[in-house]
Backbone as CSV, one residue per row, in Angstrom:
resi,resn,N_x,N_y,N_z,CA_x,CA_y,CA_z,C_x,C_y,C_z
1,MET,-38.501,-67.421,-39.027,-38.914,-66.066,-39.914,-37.871,-65.788,-40.578
2,SER,-38.089,-65.048,-42.035,-37.260,-64.381,-43.090,-37.197,-62.833,-42.352
3,ASP,-35.535,-62.819,-42.592,-35.299,-61.051,-42.226,-35.916,-60.612,-43.563
4,THR,-36.557,-59.833,-43.552,-36.867,-58.626,-44.517,-36.279,-57.153,-44.423
5,ARG,-35.036,-57.083,-43.640,-34.173,-56.063,-43.853,-33.726,-55.661,-45.169
6,LYS,-33.261,-54.662,-45.952,-32.882,-54.372,-47.311,-31.519,-55.118,-47.054
7,ARG,-30.642,-55.604,-48.252,-29.183,-56.076,-47.830,-28.599,-55.477,-47.438
8,TYR,-28.340,-54.440,-48.149,-27.075,-53.367,-47.772,-27.280,-52.946,-46.104
9,LYS,-28.572,-52.710,-45.594,-28.885,-52.840,-44.215,-28.549,-54.018,-43.336
10,ARG,-28.298,-54.641,-43.717,-28.478,-56.377,-43.345,-26.837,-56.612,-42.685
11,ILE,-26.139,-55.906,-44.000,-24.286,-56.054,-43.732,-24.368,-54.786,-42.969
12,ALA,-24.631,-53.428,-43.218,-24.287,-52.486,-42.502,-24.493,-52.988,-40.851
13,ASP,-25.907,-53.415,-40.364,-25.775,-53.915,-39.216,-25.179,-54.856,-38.804
14,SER,-24.804,-55.879,-39.515,-23.929,-56.900,-39.040,-22.134,-56.282,-38.988
15,ILE,-21.638,-55.316,-39.554,-20.769,-54.968,-38.881,-20.608,-54.229,-38.312
16,ALA,-21.874,-53.435,-37.741,-22.105,-52.208,-36.438,-22.130,-53.012,-34.988
17,GLU,-22.347,-54.262,-35.326,-22.807,-55.427,-34.247,-21.514,-55.521,-34.163
18,GLU,-20.615,-56.001,-34.836,-19.216,-56.915,-34.591,-18.426,-55.481,-33.883
19,ILE,-18.578,-54.189,-34.168,-17.658,-53.048,-33.803,-18.369,-53.049,-32.062
20,ARG,-19.450,-52.721,-32.182,-20.231,-52.555,-30.506,-19.497,-53.787,-29.850
21,SER,-19.434,-55.096,-30.537,-19.209,-56.463,-29.642,-17.812,-56.310,-29.394
22,GLY,-16.902,-55.349,-29.901,-15.368,-56.135,-29.892,-14.581,-56.601,-31.108
23,VAL,-15.389,-57.267,-31.905,-14.558,-57.797,-32.729,-13.462,-56.835,-33.327
24,TYR,-14.026,-55.429,-34.025,-13.449,-54.458,-33.788,-13.340,-53.348,-33.178
25,THR,-12.257,-52.694,-32.938,-12.385,-51.804,-31.992,-12.163,-50.306,-32.694
26,ALA,-12.043,-49.027,-32.072,-11.862,-47.986,-32.385,-10.624,-48.055,-33.316
27,GLY,-9.818,-47.482,-34.401,-8.619,-47.425,-34.975,-8.261,-48.549,-35.854
28,ASP,-9.552,-49.929,-35.462,-8.856,-51.044,-36.338,-9.173,-50.762,-38.002
29,ARG,-8.474,-51.648,-38.974,-9.136,-51.680,-40.365,-9.648,-52.841,-40.714
30,LEU,-10.727,-52.172,-41.167,-11.830,-53.033,-41.357,-11.226,-54.180,-42.836
31,PRO,-11.691,-55.169,-42.865,-11.295,-55.953,-44.705,-11.606,-54.926,-45.963
32,THR,-10.885,-55.514,-46.854,-11.192,-54.325,-47.829,-12.645,-54.541,-48.495
33,GLU,-13.100,-53.742,-49.597,-14.412,-53.937,-49.652,-14.491,-55.632,-50.711
34,ARG,-13.577,-55.384,-51.310,-13.630,-56.910,-51.862,-13.685,-58.224,-51.393
35,GLU,-13.049,-58.037,-50.064,-13.232,-59.026,-49.072,-14.666,-59.158,-48.461
36,LEU,-14.562,-57.914,-48.143,-16.315,-58.044,-47.525,-17.431,-58.608,-48.568
37,ALA,-17.190,-58.093,-49.659,-18.349,-58.555,-50.748,-17.890,-59.806,-50.952
38,VAL,-17.075,-60.437,-50.842,-17.183,-61.646,-51.200,-17.780,-63.049,-49.609
39,GLN,-17.389,-61.999,-48.785,-17.934,-62.347,-47.599,-19.195,-62.738,-47.073
40,PHE,-19.960,-61.374,-47.646,-21.312,-61.477,-47.236,-22.460,-62.003,-48.518
41,LYS,-21.100,-62.429,-49.549,-21.614,-62.842,-50.844,-22.989,-61.902,-51.711
42,VAL,-22.473,-60.180,-51.788,-22.928,-59.364,-52.376,-22.176,-58.780,-53.429
43,SER,-23.060,-57.821,-54.142,-22.043,-57.428,-54.986,-21.856,-55.863,-54.677
44,ARG,-20.994,-55.537,-55.526,-19.899,-53.694,-54.845,-21.173,-53.068,-54.720
45,PRO,-21.865,-52.343,-55.281,-23.096,-51.487,-55.285,-23.570,-51.781,-54.030
46,THR,-23.943,-53.328,-53.763,-25.020,-52.921,-52.157,-23.980,-53.044,-51.254
47,LEU,-22.349,-53.784,-51.297,-21.131,-53.784,-50.069,-21.341,-51.943,-49.790
48,ARG,-20.838,-51.233,-51.010,-21.055,-49.887,-51.104,-21.665,-49.068,-50.439
49,GLU,-23.174,-49.390,-50.662,-24.174,-48.879,-49.970,-23.920,-48.872,-48.219
50,ALA,-23.788,-50.279,-48.354,-23.565,-50.626,-46.343,-22.517,-49.875,-45.750
51,MET,-21.171,-49.613,-46.601,-20.134,-49.013,-45.980,-20.318,-47.204,-45.558
52,ILE,-21.193,-46.804,-46.819,-21.622,-45.408,-46.849,-22.959,-45.135,-45.809
53,ALA,-23.659,-46.235,-45.268,-24.261,-46.187,-44.295,-23.412,-46.158,-43.277
54,LEU,-22.694,-46.823,-43.143,-22.328,-46.846,-41.624,-20.984,-45.839,-41.430
55,GLU,-20.480,-45.489,-42.145,-19.453,-43.942,-42.812,-20.662,-42.710,-42.059
56,ILE,-21.353,-42.713,-42.742,-22.760,-41.706,-41.902,-23.368,-42.026,-40.955
57,LEU,-23.508,-42.947,-40.302,-23.647,-43.291,-39.273,-22.879,-43.121,-38.158
58,GLY,-21.703,-42.987,-38.259,-20.017,-42.379,-37.395,-19.842,-43.598,-36.899
59,TYR,-19.272,-44.912,-37.781,-18.841,-46.126,-37.226,-17.562,-46.264,-37.696
60,ILE,-17.260,-45.530,-39.436,-16.241,-45.887,-39.579,-15.870,-44.793,-40.388
61,GLU,-14.563,-44.909,-41.110,-14.205,-43.478,-41.752,-12.735,-44.328,-42.826
62,ALA,-12.755,-43.378,-43.879,-12.092,-43.695,-45.199,-10.535,-43.042,-44.536
63,ARG,-9.187,-43.565,-44.541,-7.984,-42.492,-43.821,-6.825,-43.111,-45.045
64,GLN,-6.473,-42.032,-45.422,-5.624,-42.124,-46.627,-4.124,-43.283,-45.935
65,GLY,-4.081,-44.189,-46.551,-2.983,-44.651,-46.401,-2.899,-45.814,-44.975
66,HIS,-4.665,-46.054,-44.661,-4.601,-46.801,-43.532,-6.273,-48.075,-44.390
67,GLY,-6.717,-47.359,-45.081,-8.161,-48.283,-45.427,-9.131,-47.684,-44.671
68,ILE,-10.624,-48.483,-44.794,-11.709,-47.898,-44.172,-11.683,-48.750,-42.344
69,VAL,-11.381,-47.442,-41.551,-11.118,-47.676,-40.330,-11.829,-47.418,-39.497
70,VAL,-12.463,-48.267,-38.161,-13.234,-48.214,-37.330,-13.065,-46.721,-36.754
71,LYS,-14.433,-45.790,-36.206,-13.875,-44.294,-35.919,-14.269,-44.622,-34.664
72,ALA,-15.571,-45.388,-34.309,-16.077,-45.310,-32.906,-16.835,-46.592,-32.953
73,VAL,-16.534,-47.202,-31.286,-17.455,-48.269,-31.047,-18.590,-47.846,-30.752
74,SER,-19.380,-47.160,-30.159,-20.303,-46.380,-29.614,-21.036,-45.529,-30.225
75,PRO,-20.635,-44.804,-31.483,-21.378,-43.527,-31.886,-22.336,-43.258,-31.626
76,ASP,-23.013,-44.261,-31.149,-24.746,-43.708,-30.865,-25.684,-42.765,-31.619
77,PRO,-25.524,-43.232,-32.985,-26.092,-41.867,-33.860,-27.451,-42.482,-34.003
78,LEU,-28.587,-41.487,-34.580,-29.889,-41.638,-34.930,-30.091,-42.969,-35.711
79,PRO,-31.042,-44.185,-35.357,-31.137,-45.037,-36.294,-31.608,-44.486,-37.470
80,MET,-31.035,-45.885,-38.480,-30.678,-45.573,-40.026,-32.847,-46.490,-40.161
81,SER,-33.354,-45.703,-40.811,-35.024,-46.387,-40.690,-35.007,-47.724,-41.842
82,ASP,-35.440,-48.461,-41.352,-35.897,-49.510,-42.639,-36.483,-49.083,-43.879
83,SER,-37.276,-48.093,-43.751,-37.693,-47.750,-44.943,-36.855,-46.708,-46.180
84,GLU,-35.698,-46.565,-45.219,-34.623,-45.755,-45.957,-33.965,-46.336,-47.420
85,ILE,-33.618,-45.488,-48.373,-33.792,-46.103,-49.793,-31.993,-45.495,-49.968
86,GLY,-31.298,-46.422,-50.482,-29.873,-45.953,-50.750,-30.104,-45.649,-52.456
87,ALA,-28.681,-44.600,-52.788,-28.884,-44.222,-54.067,-28.692,-45.440,-55.101
88,PHE,-28.315,-46.426,-55.266,-27.671,-47.684,-55.744,-29.089,-48.569,-55.885
89,GLU,-29.679,-48.288,-54.648,-31.036,-49.018,-54.864,-32.014,-48.007,-55.848
90,LEU,-31.981,-46.950,-55.458,-32.993,-46.401,-56.316,-32.338,-46.061,-57.891
91,ILE,-31.062,-46.366,-57.612,-30.815,-46.433,-59.896,-30.944,-47.636,-60.093
92,GLU,-30.859,-48.466,-59.270,-31.536,-49.938,-59.800,-32.620,-49.907,-59.920
93,ALA,-33.710,-49.687,-59.376,-35.164,-49.386,-59.633,-35.560,-48.926,-60.824
94,ARG,-34.740,-47.953,-60.918,-34.865,-46.996,-61.945,-34.729,-47.488,-63.375
95,ARG,-33.360,-48.233,-63.148,-32.498,-48.855,-64.521,-33.863,-50.072,-65.067
96,LEU,-34.669,-50.680,-63.861,-35.444,-52.019,-63.957,-36.470,-51.129,-64.858
97,PHE,-37.604,-50.159,-63.837,-38.624,-49.501,-64.634,-38.546,-48.888,-65.916
98,GLU,-37.472,-47.585,-65.727,-37.709,-46.737,-66.630,-37.223,-47.144,-68.177
99,SER,-36.196,-48.382,-67.964,-35.867,-49.278,-69.653,-37.481,-49.240,-70.159
100,GLU,-37.992,-49.638,-69.299,-39.512,-50.209,-69.790,-40.518,-48.963,-70.239
101,VAL,-40.157,-48.328,-69.690,-41.234,-47.120,-69.892,-40.925,-46.263,-71.856
102,ALA,-39.424,-46.610,-71.417,-38.584,-46.380,-72.588,-39.016,-46.647,-73.601
103,ALA,-39.141,-48.056,-73.538,-39.220,-49.033,-74.573,-40.799,-48.883,-75.102
104,LEU,-41.825,-48.427,-74.270,-43.565,-48.408,-74.429,-43.506,-46.530,-74.962
105,ALA,-42.795,-46.062,-74.606,-42.644,-44.549,-75.010,-42.209,-44.631,-76.344
106,ALA,-41.339,-45.666,-76.678,-40.986,-45.309,-78.401,-42.042,-45.616,-79.569
107,THR,-42.758,-46.406,-78.707,-44.113,-46.938,-79.911,-45.366,-45.297,-80.236
108,LEU,-44.907,-44.927,-78.965,-46.143,-43.636,-78.925,-45.567,-41.847,-79.324
109,ILE,-44.016,-42.006,-78.936,-43.481,-40.579,-78.991,-43.955,-39.538,-80.544
110,SER,-44.226,-38.398,-80.142,-44.674,-37.480,-81.326,-43.454,-36.458,-82.073
111,ASP,-43.695,-35.953,-83.091,-42.011,-35.299,-83.501,-42.321,-34.204,-82.348
112,GLU,-42.868,-33.617,-82.042,-43.349,-32.455,-81.097,-42.224,-32.742,-79.802
113,GLN,-42.860,-33.673,-79.226,-42.211,-34.635,-78.107,-40.872,-34.659,-77.929
114,LEU,-40.421,-35.253,-79.386,-38.988,-35.229,-79.427,-38.177,-34.027,-79.419
115,ASP,-38.755,-33.114,-79.741,-38.099,-31.910,-80.182,-37.909,-31.212,-78.780
116,GLU,-38.726,-31.331,-77.856,-38.853,-30.999,-76.478,-37.642,-31.657,-75.868
117,LEU,-37.616,-33.289,-75.987,-36.524,-33.840,-75.294,-34.924,-33.288,-75.701
118,LYS,-34.558,-32.778,-77.149,-33.676,-32.346,-77.497,-33.482,-31.016,-76.552
119,LYS,-34.546,-30.299,-76.778,-34.271,-28.971,-75.799,-33.691,-29.271,-74.592
120,LEU,-34.507,-30.148,-74.148,-34.126,-30.399,-72.369,-32.761,-31.050,-72.178
121,ALA,-32.332,-31.778,-73.362,-31.006,-32.322,-72.986,-29.875,-31.272,-73.552
122,ARG,-30.442,-30.209,-74.419,-29.268,-28.946,-74.648,-29.350,-28.414,-73.349
123,ARG,-30.490,-28.184,-72.462,-30.491,-27.393,-71.309,-29.773,-27.801,-70.359
124,MET,-29.140,-29.330,-70.421,-28.589,-30.187,-69.299,-26.838,-29.982,-69.146
125,GLU,-26.782,-28.854,-70.538,-25.082,-28.342,-70.559,-25.158,-27.056,-69.995
126,ASP,-26.199,-26.162,-69.327,-25.953,-25.233,-68.338,-25.453,-25.740,-67.353
127,PRO,-24.553,-24.295,-66.906,-23.458,-23.991,-65.720,-24.110,-24.353,-64.649
128,SER,-25.219,-24.058,-64.681,-25.888,-23.974,-63.003,-26.192,-25.544,-62.695
129,PRO,-25.643,-26.016,-61.825,-26.298,-27.702,-61.398,-27.700,-27.563,-61.255
130,ALA,-28.177,-26.248,-60.548,-29.872,-26.572,-60.313,-30.679,-26.715,-61.703
131,ILE,-29.966,-25.556,-62.548,-30.990,-25.473,-63.921,-30.624,-27.078,-64.996
132,SER,-29.531,-27.995,-65.005,-29.065,-29.194,-65.345,-29.614,-29.982,-64.482
133,GLU,-30.054,-29.959,-63.425,-30.681,-31.355,-62.662,-31.874,-31.120,-63.126
134,ARG,-32.911,-29.991,-62.918,-34.100,-29.548,-63.806,-34.604,-30.375,-64.604
135,ALA,-33.388,-30.347,-65.361,-33.297,-30.561,-67.316,-33.791,-31.807,-67.614
136,ASP,-32.840,-32.410,-66.698,-32.464,-34.056,-66.368,-33.788,-34.665,-66.056
137,ARG,-34.298,-34.055,-64.555,-35.539,-34.467,-63.701,-36.711,-34.336,-65.028
138,GLU,-36.669,-33.282,-65.534,-37.687,-32.764,-66.977,-37.879,-33.658,-67.896
139,PHE,-36.658,-34.496,-68.538,-36.242,-35.094,-69.498,-36.994,-36.750,-68.982
140,HIS,-36.933,-36.956,-68.252,-37.303,-38.280,-67.775,-38.813,-38.190,-67.652
141,MET,-39.277,-36.914,-66.911,-40.636,-37.329,-67.022,-41.644,-37.089,-68.211
142,LEU,-40.658,-36.458,-68.974,-41.266,-36.255,-70.393,-41.690,-37.476,-70.939
143,ILE,-40.759,-38.319,-71.008,-41.053,-39.604,-71.245,-41.396,-40.451,-71.013
144,ALA,-41.918,-40.175,-69.377,-43.013,-41.105,-68.633,-44.285,-40.697,-69.555
145,GLN,-44.565,-39.053,-69.557,-45.521,-38.758,-69.731,-46.287,-39.166,-71.423
146,VAL,-45.600,-39.490,-71.854,-45.756,-39.740,-73.560,-46.563,-40.854,-73.359
147,THR,-46.011,-42.041,-72.340,-46.817,-42.981,-72.376,-48.575,-42.919,-72.186
148,GLY,-48.701,-41.624,-71.414,-49.971,-41.557,-71.307,-50.962,-41.951,-69.898
149,ASN,-49.805,-42.882,-69.387,-50.454,-43.528,-68.459,-49.682,-42.824,-66.920
150,GLY,-50.877,-42.523,-66.138,-50.639,-41.940,-65.121,-49.720,-42.252,-63.687
151,ALA,-50.282,-43.938,-63.709,-49.560,-44.419,-62.657,-48.054,-44.783,-62.934
152,ILE,-47.595,-44.708,-64.326,-46.184,-44.274,-64.884,-45.647,-43.150,-64.582
153,VAL,-46.296,-42.499,-64.941,-46.017,-40.871,-64.544,-45.593,-40.776,-62.861
154,SER,-46.342,-41.400,-62.047,-46.392,-40.790,-60.528,-45.199,-42.097,-60.254
155,SER,-45.303,-43.133,-60.790,-44.151,-43.592,-60.136,-42.731,-43.203,-60.595
156,VAL,-42.329,-43.027,-61.562,-41.234,-41.992,-62.060,-40.805,-40.877,-61.296
157,GLU,-42.268,-40.162,-61.666,-41.395,-38.944,-60.688,-41.507,-39.174,-58.763
158,ASN,-41.987,-40.493,-58.748,-42.108,-41.063,-57.553,-40.376,-41.652,-56.854
159,LEU,-39.606,-42.025,-58.290,-38.491,-42.562,-58.015,-37.686,-41.839,-58.084
160,TRP,-37.772,-40.602,-59.123,-36.914,-39.290,-58.949,-36.982,-38.551,-57.549
161,ASP,-37.846,-38.406,-57.118,-37.866,-37.404,-56.018,-37.360,-38.378,-54.950
162,TRP,-37.512,-39.752,-54.805,-36.336,-40.060,-53.251,-35.249,-39.826,-53.070
163,ARG,-34.703,-39.020,-53.869,-32.840,-38.616,-54.097,-33.159,-37.865,-53.227
164,TYR,-34.583,-36.990,-53.001,-34.388,-35.671,-51.950,-34.801,-36.145,-50.728
165,ARG,-35.811,-37.303,-50.990,-36.492,-37.472,-49.163,-35.414,-38.525,-48.541
166,SER,-34.705,-38.911,-49.045,-33.828,-40.031,-48.805,-32.560,-39.258,-48.174
167,PRO,-31.785,-39.580,-46.423,-30.616,-39.300,-46.933,-29.463,-39.511,-47.033
168,LEU,-29.416,-40.742,-46.856,-28.510,-42.011,-47.565,-28.224,-41.771,-49.206
169,ALA,-29.632,-41.666,-49.932,-29.191,-41.596,-51.413,-28.885,-40.234,-51.544
170,ARG,-29.357,-39.049,-50.501,-29.060,-37.417,-50.976,-27.473,-37.542,-50.596
171,ASN,-26.955,-38.366,-49.596,-25.394,-38.558,-49.467,-24.496,-38.534,-50.515
172,ILE,-25.431,-39.967,-50.980,-23.922,-40.253,-52.243,-24.555,-39.944,-53.269
173,LEU,-25.430,-38.619,-53.244,-25.896,-38.403,-55.063,-25.149,-37.133,-55.073
174,ALA,-24.876,-36.293,-54.049,-24.302,-34.958,-53.483,-22.649,-35.284,-53.986
175,ARG,-22.169,-36.662,-53.868,-21.045,-36.956,-54.495,-20.797,-36.828,-55.903
176,THR,-21.470,-37.222,-56.173,-21.584,-37.494,-57.606,-21.870,-36.345,-58.713
177,ALA,-21.735,-35.406,-58.033,-22.036,-33.765,-58.412,-21.287,-33.304,-59.817
178,ASN,-20.227,-34.098,-59.943,-19.381,-33.726,-60.819,-19.392,-35.196,-62.197
179,LEU,-20.199,-35.250,-62.479,-20.701,-36.061,-63.538,-20.305,-35.305,-64.288
180,GLY,-19.799,-35.384,-65.376,-19.268,-35.025,-67.017,-20.277,-34.403,-67.429
181,MET,-20.708,-33.680,-68.000,-21.952,-32.838,-68.530,-22.010,-33.508,-69.922
182,LYS,-20.789,-33.503,-70.361,-20.417,-34.336,-72.161,-21.322,-35.131,-72.120
183,ALA,-20.703,-36.072,-71.181,-20.988,-37.433,-70.817,-22.688,-37.883,-71.065
184,ARG,-23.383,-36.721,-69.719,-24.704,-36.451,-69.496,-25.306,-36.304,-70.686
185,VAL,-25.102,-35.406,-71.472,-25.694,-35.030,-72.764,-25.702,-36.040,-73.571
186,ALA,-24.583,-36.993,-73.659,-24.278,-37.774,-74.734,-25.289,-38.925,-74.555
187,GLU,-25.673,-38.846,-73.294,-25.818,-40.729,-72.888,-27.932,-40.145,-73.157
188,HIS,-27.983,-38.737,-72.811,-29.363,-38.678,-73.029,-29.875,-38.605,-74.483
189,SER,-28.623,-38.287,-75.472,-28.855,-37.714,-77.076,-29.210,-39.466,-77.192
190,GLN,-28.095,-40.344,-77.067,-28.932,-41.892,-77.261,-29.824,-42.079,-77.211
191,ILE,-30.503,-41.534,-76.254,-31.972,-42.424,-75.664,-32.675,-41.748,-76.705
192,ILE,-32.748,-40.566,-77.327,-33.498,-39.498,-78.156,-33.657,-40.413,-79.464
193,GLU,-32.259,-40.359,-79.722,-32.053,-41.406,-81.193,-32.346,-42.709,-81.042
194,ALA,-33.000,-43.130,-79.923,-33.405,-44.363,-80.373,-34.961,-44.364,-80.307
195,LEU,-35.399,-43.163,-79.537,-37.013,-43.105,-79.430,-37.059,-42.329,-80.815
196,GLU,-36.622,-41.739,-81.753,-36.586,-41.493,-82.752,-36.539,-42.810,-83.913
197,GLN,-35.968,-43.522,-83.438,-35.871,-44.808,-84.457,-37.645,-45.545,-84.457
198,ARG,-38.435,-45.221,-83.433,-39.243,-46.132,-82.633,-39.301,-47.115,-82.480
199,SER,-37.880,-47.566,-82.033,-37.797,-48.843,-81.653,-37.577,-49.014,-79.995
200,PRO,-38.327,-49.819,-79.956,-38.648,-50.472,-78.367,-37.656,-51.168,-77.962
201,GLU,-37.094,-51.563,-78.414,-35.561,-52.476,-78.009,-34.270,-51.868,-77.813
202,ALA,-34.431,-50.655,-79.189,-33.217,-49.588,-78.689,-33.644,-48.611,-77.746
203,ALA,-34.731,-48.099,-77.474,-35.212,-47.435,-76.520,-34.652,-48.179,-75.138
204,ARG,-35.005,-49.365,-75.176,-35.128,-49.782,-73.635,-33.654,-49.916,-72.981
205,GLN,-32.632,-50.648,-74.451,-31.494,-50.493,-74.605,-30.721,-49.480,-74.010
206,ALA,-30.575,-48.547,-74.492,-30.276,-47.374,-74.253,-30.607,-46.426,-72.917
207,MET,-31.753,-46.703,-72.705,-31.828,-46.371,-71.375,-31.107,-47.079,-70.094
208,ARG,-31.255,-48.322,-70.355,-30.461,-49.391,-69.304,-29.147,-49.034,-69.720
209,GLU,-28.298,-48.465,-70.603,-26.847,-48.092,-70.538,-26.791,-47.103,-69.863
210,HIS,-27.587,-46.106,-69.993,-27.524,-44.612,-69.682,-27.364,-45.146,-67.844
211,MET,-28.700,-45.756,-67.108,-28.254,-46.206,-65.650,-27.145,-46.969,-65.509
212,ASP,-26.626,-47.437,-66.157,-25.673,-48.586,-66.127,-24.576,-47.587,-65.711
213,ARG,-24.604,-46.624,-66.556,-23.308,-45.720,-66.192,-23.367,-44.693,-65.290
214,VAL,-24.136,-44.645,-64.735,-24.666,-43.829,-63.566,-24.048,-44.825,-62.034
215,ILE,-24.823,-45.699,-62.540,-23.956,-46.804,-61.463,-22.505,-46.829,-61.428
216,GLU,-22.181,-47.084,-62.341,-20.849,-46.983,-62.574,-19.989,-46.039,-62.186
217,HIS,-20.889,-44.565,-62.345,-19.896,-43.285,-62.152,-20.427,-43.517,-60.366
218,LEU,-21.343,-43.560,-59.847,-21.684,-43.862,-58.197,-20.360,-44.271,-57.720
219,LEU,-20.047,-45.801,-58.169,-19.538,-46.417,-57.672,-18.064,-45.765,-57.672
220,ALA,-17.700,-45.229,-58.887,-15.903,-44.229,-58.910,-15.921,-43.124,-57.662
221,THR,-17.341,-42.750,-57.866,-16.788,-41.456,-57.361,-17.386,-41.406,-55.856
222,THR,-17.779,-42.636,-55.270,-17.928,-42.788,-53.909,-16.684,-44.343,-53.275
223,GLU,-15.639,-44.376,-54.152,-14.979,-45.410,-53.727,-13.804,-45.125,-52.354
224,LEU,-14.671,-45.745,-51.668,-13.547,-45.610,-50.415,-12.799,-46.494,-50.037
225,VAL,-12.481,-46.914,-51.351,-11.420,-48.067,-51.426,-10.143,-47.469,-52.203
226,GLU,-10.420,-46.206,-52.523,-9.571,-45.217,-53.220,-8.197,-45.488,-52.311
227,VAL,-8.571,-45.372,-50.489,-7.510,-45.174,-49.768,-6.497,-46.519,-49.858
228,GLU,-7.608,-47.759,-50.082,-6.709,-48.900,-50.218,-5.804,-48.974,-51.551
229,LYS,-6.034,-48.278,-52.409,-5.109,-48.018,-53.458,-3.265,-47.444,-52.704
230,ALA,-4.299,-46.303,-52.183,-3.007,-45.619,-51.671,-2.138,-46.487,-50.602
231,ARG,-2.770,-46.589,-49.948,-2.014,-47.735,-49.391,-1.303,-49.325,-50.071
232,ALA,-1.745,-49.658,-51.032,-0.853,-50.909,-52.078,0.010,-50.233,-52.175
233,ALA,0.019,-48.605,-52.871,1.186,-48.036,-53.455,2.173,-47.562,-52.631
234,GLY,1.685,-47.565,-50.997,2.686,-47.212,-50.145,3.389,-48.316,-50.090
235,GLU,2.768,-49.501,-49.834,3.363,-50.821,-49.435,4.548,-51.410,-50.665
236,ALA,3.953,-50.782,-51.649,4.817,-51.353,-53.207,6.063,-50.596,-53.009
237,ARG,6.166,-49.287,-52.649,7.838,-48.196,-52.503,7.995,-48.778,-51.210
238,ARG,7.838,-49.127,-50.069,8.004,-49.761,-48.805,9.260,-51.119,-49.330
239,LYS,8.498,-51.908,-50.432,8.988,-53.107,-50.825,10.324,-52.441,-51.732
240,ALA,10.160,-51.888,-52.390,11.110,-51.321,-53.496,12.198,-51.159,-52.828
241,LEU,11.919,-50.120,-51.958,13.068,-49.817,-50.823,14.086,-50.482,-50.042
242,ALA,13.338,-51.755,-49.697,13.645,-52.822,-49.096,14.847,-53.565,-49.736
243,LYS,14.428,-53.752,-51.124,14.771,-54.439,-52.072,16.514,-53.627,-52.381
244,ARG,16.759,-52.416,-52.196,17.310,-51.723,-52.595,18.589,-51.761,-51.492
245,PHE,17.758,-51.564,-50.477,18.794,-52.051,-48.938,19.459,-53.269,-48.905
246,LEU,19.007,-54.402,-49.448,18.999,-55.949,-49.506,20.552,-55.865,-50.523
247,LYS,20.201,-54.905,-51.609,21.303,-54.943,-52.584,22.467,-54.322,-52.261
248,ALA,22.151,-53.400,-51.701,23.640,-52.342,-51.114,24.461,-53.169,-50.521
């Protein structure tokens, strides 16, 4: 029978089982994310989702100078539901779906709707995170509404609101609250420009590029292996000191 669990959950379950069975014990350092990604033959976003799931469940933690370390062998956490959706999964789905929504909207959008999108883009510059995020949501919802298709509108709304229903997605997205406002507004302005051209291809590409940058930002702001960089820097310093002593 095929394994229907999500990719990130299969990885998280596999590593958790290794921890519980004693392959890794409390205080042990896990392989780097790069090594684990190669081992499990998955992308960086999928591996990152698994690591954060394990972190939330209490199995691991990132320690400066040590890397990703086993925190507890039997944390006895609340089980993570098979229906749990992570932030990377969510953005991947939005990238696939909303790029086509934008392409369709480009053939139907009115000047009035374009003006409303521009107002929403400006509102994203508001210093209040709540106002800025609400404007972001309304921006994407308006593009869906332009299509006049109720199923599309409901789907976009559902994808957006999963961030509030999923603890895993909520945890990851909370770490990205510092996304540069200028970058956010610029990306949405590019989407508007593509829609103004009434070009399905340009609108599709603008939305895809926006979602790609969101994924990259998620990767950067959830970088568990930042501690690996610190460890590498420390090792480099130790090697440099060793060379000095050898020369002395």
